One Martini backbone bead per residue (centre of mass of N, CA, C, O) as a GRO file, in nm:
protein
  247
    1MET     BB    1   0.094   0.036   0.026
    2ASN     BB    2   0.069   0.364  -0.136
    3ILE     BB    3   0.106   0.704  -0.053
    4ALA     BB    4   0.070   0.949  -0.240
    5PRO     BB    5   0.181   1.250  -0.288
    6THR     BB    6   0.013   1.524  -0.136
    7PRO     BB    7  -0.162   1.756  -0.046
    8PRO     BB    8  -0.305   1.882   0.205
    9VAL     BB    9  -0.587   1.792   0.382
   10PRO     BB   10  -0.853   1.945   0.446
   11THR     BB   11  -1.048   2.020   0.687
   12PRO     BB   12  -1.360   2.003   0.733
   13SER     BB   13  -1.556   2.265   0.789
   14ASP     BB   14  -1.737   2.050   0.966
   15ASP     BB   15  -1.587   2.001   1.295
   16SER     BB   16  -1.790   2.028   1.543
   17MET     BB   17  -1.838   1.728   1.632
   18LEU     BB   18  -1.558   1.701   1.780
   19ASP     BB   19  -1.650   1.852   2.044
   20HIS     BB   20  -1.883   1.595   2.056
   21VAL     BB   21  -1.813   1.299   1.964
   22VAL     BB   22  -1.956   1.094   2.141
   23TRP     BB   23  -2.247   1.183   2.100
   24HIS     BB   24  -2.254   1.161   1.790
   25ALA     BB   25  -2.193   0.864   1.783
   26LEU     BB   26  -2.434   0.762   1.970
   27THR     BB   27  -2.656   0.935   1.770
   28GLY     BB   28  -2.544   0.799   1.495
   29ARG     BB   29  -2.341   0.572   1.349
   30GLN     BB   30  -2.339   0.422   1.672
   31ALA     BB   31  -2.639   0.379   1.790
   32ALA     BB   32  -2.643   0.050   1.814
   33LEU     BB   33  -2.420   0.075   2.065
   34ALA     BB   34  -2.626   0.219   2.246
   35VAL     BB   35  -2.720   0.340   2.579
   36GLY     BB   36  -2.997   0.490   2.682
   37GLU     BB   37  -3.161   0.818   2.743
   38GLY     BB   38  -3.186   1.092   2.595
   39ASP     BB   39  -2.928   1.312   2.738
   40ALA     BB   40  -2.807   1.010   2.821
   41ARG     BB   41  -2.519   0.826   2.710
   42ARG     BB   42  -2.383   0.492   2.609
   43PHE     BB   43  -2.187   0.246   2.578
   44ALA     BB   44  -2.174  -0.057   2.597
   45PRO     BB   45  -1.978  -0.208   2.818
   46ASP     BB   46  -1.853  -0.424   2.606
   47VAL     BB   47  -1.752  -0.183   2.417
   48GLY     BB   48  -1.757   0.077   2.627
   49PRO     BB   49  -1.722   0.364   2.862
   50PHE     BB   50  -1.845   0.574   2.697
   51GLY     BB   51  -1.995   0.899   2.739
   52ALA     BB   52  -2.289   1.137   2.719
   53VAL     BB   53  -2.417   1.454   2.673
   54SER     BB   54  -2.612   1.688   2.558
   55PRO     BB   55  -2.544   1.943   2.383
   56PRO     BB   56  -2.419   2.178   2.630
   57GLY     BB   57  -2.453   1.991   2.852
   58ASN     BB   58  -2.353   1.828   3.182
   59GLY     BB   59  -2.557   1.717   3.351
   60SER     BB   60  -2.662   1.486   3.601
   61PRO     BB   61  -2.645   1.284   3.870
   62GLU     BB   62  -2.873   1.096   3.774
   63GLN     BB   63  -2.746   1.039   3.491
   64LEU     BB   64  -2.496   0.906   3.600
   65ALA     BB   65  -2.625   0.679   3.773
   66GLU     BB   66  -2.753   0.541   3.517
   67LEU     BB   67  -2.495   0.480   3.371
   68LEU     BB   68  -2.364   0.317   3.601
   69ARG     BB   69  -2.582   0.101   3.618
   70ILE     BB   70  -2.510  -0.020   3.347
   71GLY     BB   71  -2.199   0.076   3.388
   72SER     BB   72  -1.863   0.035   3.531
   73PRO     BB   73  -1.742   0.281   3.399
   74VAL     BB   74  -1.740   0.628   3.312
   75VAL     BB   75  -1.657   0.824   3.018
   76LEU     BB   76  -1.553   1.171   2.960
   77VAL     BB   77  -1.541   1.405   2.687
   78VAL     BB   78  -1.422   1.734   2.746
   79ALA     BB   79  -1.380   2.037   2.816
   80GLU     BB   80  -1.159   2.170   3.026
   81GLU     BB   81  -1.378   2.365   3.174
   82GLU     BB   82  -1.548   2.132   3.237
   83ARG     BB   83  -1.802   2.007   3.482
   84PRO     BB   84  -1.954   1.737   3.506
   85PHE     BB   85  -2.226   1.660   3.687
   86ASP     BB   86  -2.222   1.912   3.889
   87GLY     BB   87  -1.909   1.857   3.989
   88LEU     BB   88  -1.840   1.581   4.005
   89VAL     BB   89  -1.589   1.363   4.113
   90PRO     BB   90  -1.352   1.212   3.965
   91PHE     BB   91  -1.107   0.961   3.984
   92LYS     BB   92  -1.024   1.081   3.697
   93ARG     BB   93  -0.816   1.344   3.536
   94ALA     BB   94  -0.728   1.414   3.195
   95PRO     BB   95  -0.536   1.532   2.939
   96VAL     BB   96  -0.625   1.576   2.582
   97ASP     BB   97  -0.535   1.533   2.243
   98GLN     BB   98  -0.669   1.645   1.942
   99MET     BB   99  -0.607   1.488   1.631
  100VAL     BB  100  -0.556   1.567   1.281
  101LEU     BB  101  -0.529   1.483   0.954
  102ALA     BB  102  -0.336   1.699   0.734
  103ASP     BB  103  -0.084   1.493   0.610
  104PRO     BB  104  -0.075   1.211   0.426
  105SER     BB  105   0.212   1.232   0.287
  106ALA     BB  106   0.376   1.162   0.553
  107MET     BB  107   0.331   0.833   0.498
  108ALA     BB  108   0.480   0.751   0.229
  109SER     BB  109   0.757   0.619   0.395
  110VAL     BB  110   0.589   0.410   0.511
  111PRO     BB  111   0.586   0.084   0.559
  112ASP     BB  112   0.461  -0.204   0.467
  113ILE     BB  113   0.254  -0.455   0.617
  114GLY     BB  114   0.138  -0.743   0.742
  115THR     BB  115  -0.205  -0.797   0.793
  116LEU     BB  116  -0.486  -0.853   1.017
  117THR     BB  117  -0.808  -0.913   1.060
  118MET     BB  118  -1.017  -0.878   1.321
  119GLY     BB  119  -1.181  -1.108   1.535
  120THR     BB  120  -1.338  -1.282   1.776
  121ALA     BB  121  -1.101  -1.495   1.794
  122ASP     BB  122  -0.896  -1.243   1.877
  123VAL     BB  123  -0.982  -1.127   2.168
  124PRO     BB  124  -0.787  -1.271   2.376
  125ASP     BB  125  -0.527  -1.148   2.247
  126ILE     BB  126  -0.607  -0.852   2.266
  127LEU     BB  127  -0.640  -0.839   2.576
  128GLU     BB  128  -0.354  -0.906   2.642
  129LEU     BB  129  -0.211  -0.680   2.489
  130VAL     BB  130  -0.362  -0.454   2.640
  131ARG     BB  131  -0.262  -0.521   2.933
  132ALA     BB  132   0.049  -0.468   2.844
  133THR     BB  133  -0.006  -0.157   2.704
  134GLN     BB  134  -0.238   0.054   2.757
  135PRO     BB  135  -0.420   0.220   2.515
  136GLY     BB  136  -0.712   0.153   2.630
  137PRO     BB  137  -1.014   0.068   2.608
  138PHE     BB  138  -1.118  -0.290   2.601
  139GLY     BB  139  -1.361  -0.514   2.482
  140LEU     BB  140  -1.557  -0.777   2.368
  141ARG     BB  141  -1.703  -0.540   2.146
  142THR     BB  142  -1.510  -0.325   2.017
  143LEU     BB  143  -1.495  -0.435   1.715
  144GLU     BB  144  -1.780  -0.302   1.638
  145LEU     BB  145  -1.670   0.000   1.575
  146GLY     BB  146  -1.452  -0.140   1.370
  147ARG     BB  147  -1.153  -0.169   1.212
  148TYR     BB  148  -0.914  -0.422   1.290
  149ILE     BB  149  -0.561  -0.454   1.318
  150GLY     BB  150  -0.273  -0.696   1.286
  151VAL     BB  151   0.021  -0.856   1.424
  152ARG     BB  152   0.192  -1.158   1.366
  153LEU     BB  153   0.427  -1.365   1.548
  154ASP     BB  154   0.423  -1.693   1.562
  155GLY     BB  155   0.096  -1.633   1.640
  156ARG     BB  156   0.151  -1.367   1.786
  157LEU     BB  157   0.022  -1.085   1.915
  158VAL     BB  158   0.205  -0.750   1.862
  159ALA     BB  159  -0.019  -0.571   1.708
  160LEU     BB  160  -0.241  -0.267   1.710
  161SER     BB  161  -0.532  -0.135   1.529
  162GLY     BB  162  -0.806   0.118   1.482
  163GLU     BB  163  -1.155   0.183   1.507
  164ARG     BB  164  -1.395   0.400   1.667
  165MET     BB  165  -1.502   0.682   1.635
  166LYS     BB  166  -1.810   0.807   1.451
  167VAL     BB  167  -1.849   1.068   1.216
  168PRO     BB  168  -1.917   1.290   0.999
  169GLY     BB  169  -1.604   1.268   0.821
  170PHE     BB  170  -1.510   1.088   1.068
  171THR     BB  171  -1.228   0.879   1.217
  172GLU     BB  172  -1.091   0.695   1.473
  173VAL     BB  173  -0.787   0.633   1.594
  174SER     BB  174  -0.700   0.321   1.769
  175ALA     BB  175  -0.517   0.104   1.965
  176VAL     BB  176  -0.223   0.168   1.975
  177CYS     BB  177  -0.004  -0.121   1.979
  178VAL     BB  178   0.297  -0.272   2.127
  179ASP     BB  179   0.493  -0.502   2.209
  180PRO     BB  180   0.782  -0.459   2.386
  181SER     BB  181   0.951  -0.670   2.213
  182CYS     BB  182   0.861  -0.489   1.925
  183ARG     BB  183   0.988  -0.229   1.949
  184GLY     BB  184   1.136  -0.033   1.685
  185ARG     BB  185   0.983  -0.166   1.396
  186GLY     BB  186   0.725   0.016   1.290
  187PHE     BB  187   0.430  -0.085   1.350
  188ALA     BB  188   0.265   0.168   1.431
  189ALA     BB  189   0.302   0.323   1.167
  190SER     BB  190   0.185   0.112   0.973
  191LEU     BB  191  -0.094   0.075   1.106
  192MET     BB  192  -0.182   0.365   1.073
  193LYS     BB  193  -0.163   0.386   0.772
  194ALA     BB  194  -0.373   0.166   0.717
  195VAL     BB  195  -0.612   0.284   0.872
  196SER     BB  196  -0.607   0.566   0.735
  197GLN     BB  197  -0.649   0.470   0.443
  198GLY     BB  198  -0.932   0.350   0.493
  199ILE     BB  199  -1.059   0.623   0.564
  200LEU     BB  200  -0.977   0.782   0.308
  201ASP     BB  201  -1.134   0.587   0.109
  202ARG     BB  202  -1.417   0.708   0.244
  203GLY     BB  203  -1.377   1.035   0.265
  204GLU     BB  204  -1.229   1.064   0.532
  205THR     BB  205  -1.102   1.174   0.863
  206PRO     BB  206  -0.854   1.135   1.068
  207PHE     BB  207  -0.845   1.076   1.424
  208LEU     BB  208  -0.727   1.153   1.768
  209HIS     BB  209  -0.619   1.051   2.097
  210VAL     BB  210  -0.392   1.193   2.353
  211PHE     BB  211  -0.195   1.208   2.601
  212ILE     BB  212   0.013   1.475   2.690
  213ASP     BB  213   0.245   1.275   2.823
  214ASN     BB  214   0.275   1.120   2.536
  215VAL     BB  215   0.545   1.213   2.364
  216THR     BB  216   0.609   0.974   2.173
  217ALA     BB  217   0.331   0.965   2.026
  218ILE     BB  218   0.315   1.261   1.931
  219ALA     BB  219   0.569   1.251   1.754
  220LEU     BB  220   0.458   1.041   1.562
  221TYR     BB  221   0.193   1.176   1.469
  222GLU     BB  222   0.337   1.420   1.348
  223ARG     BB  223   0.509   1.262   1.139
  224LEU     BB  224   0.218   1.143   1.010
  225GLY     BB  225   0.027   1.436   0.996
  226PHE     BB  226  -0.061   1.533   1.267
  227ARG     BB  227  -0.282   1.772   1.433
  228LEU     BB  228  -0.378   1.998   1.641
  229ARG     BB  229  -0.714   2.100   1.757
  230ARG     BB  230  -0.770   2.005   2.068
  231ARG     BB  231  -0.834   2.035   2.414
  232PHE     BB  232  -0.910   1.790   2.662
  233SER     BB  233  -1.108   1.599   2.897
  234VAL     BB  234  -1.083   1.308   3.107
  235ASN     BB  235  -1.352   1.133   3.269
  236PHE     BB  236  -1.363   0.918   3.562
  237PHE     BB  237  -1.633   0.711   3.658
  238GLU     BB  238  -1.755   0.550   3.961
  239THR     BB  239  -1.873   0.300   4.167
  240GLN     BB  240  -1.912   0.248   4.504
  241PRO     BB  241  -1.958  -0.048   4.649
  242ALA     BB  242  -2.014   0.021   4.946
  243SER     BB  243  -2.243   0.274   4.893
  244GLY     BB  244  -2.328   0.356   4.574
  245SER     BB  245  -2.163   0.590   4.513
  246VAL     BB  246  -2.021   0.868   4.360
  247ARG     BB  247  -1.676   0.962   4.230
   0.00000   0.00000   0.00000
């Protein structure tokens, strides 16, 4: 697969859905994987922990309690200044950068590698790799969000990447991970190139989220043509088993 050098692809003029990407995914292209009602929804727990409230609202403690009743934890991606659910304190809050592919030609020199499309039979190996590398949440049905591809060496899954959130005109590149024993061999870049090319072939723009302290990943993404769009905050909420309250 060769991405021919081309001028930078302009970000679609209507990228406002990326400001509330989880909500628009849950109520749009991926609504079949959503649970909840009204102004507060989330992905089914075995798909992923991400939830959202209808923009521009921040939601109520009662709505959060209902989403947690469906499954704990619940993860919200919001603007840095927002304090969702009436200021309830998440057990973890961390800044993330949202990056959009601005220059696909930057991937032209990345080598192609043989990849396998992941299916349900691969889930146990995926979960083992995810536990070892911690790229982000991954559940038994996460594969239903989009196309995931991997690299196997001697039958062992050693690298993974795929598609997660989808809104009109955009698809998220996610779960980029490589087994520690195989790092430094270019697998992450080659997988991101393959995933991004599949998104571009549909006439969409790839984007991603990365914790701001992951400087190694950010450097790779910039080298591959991704550019910062906006900074967000990721909020992790869970139910305390002892009292049933939210923290």
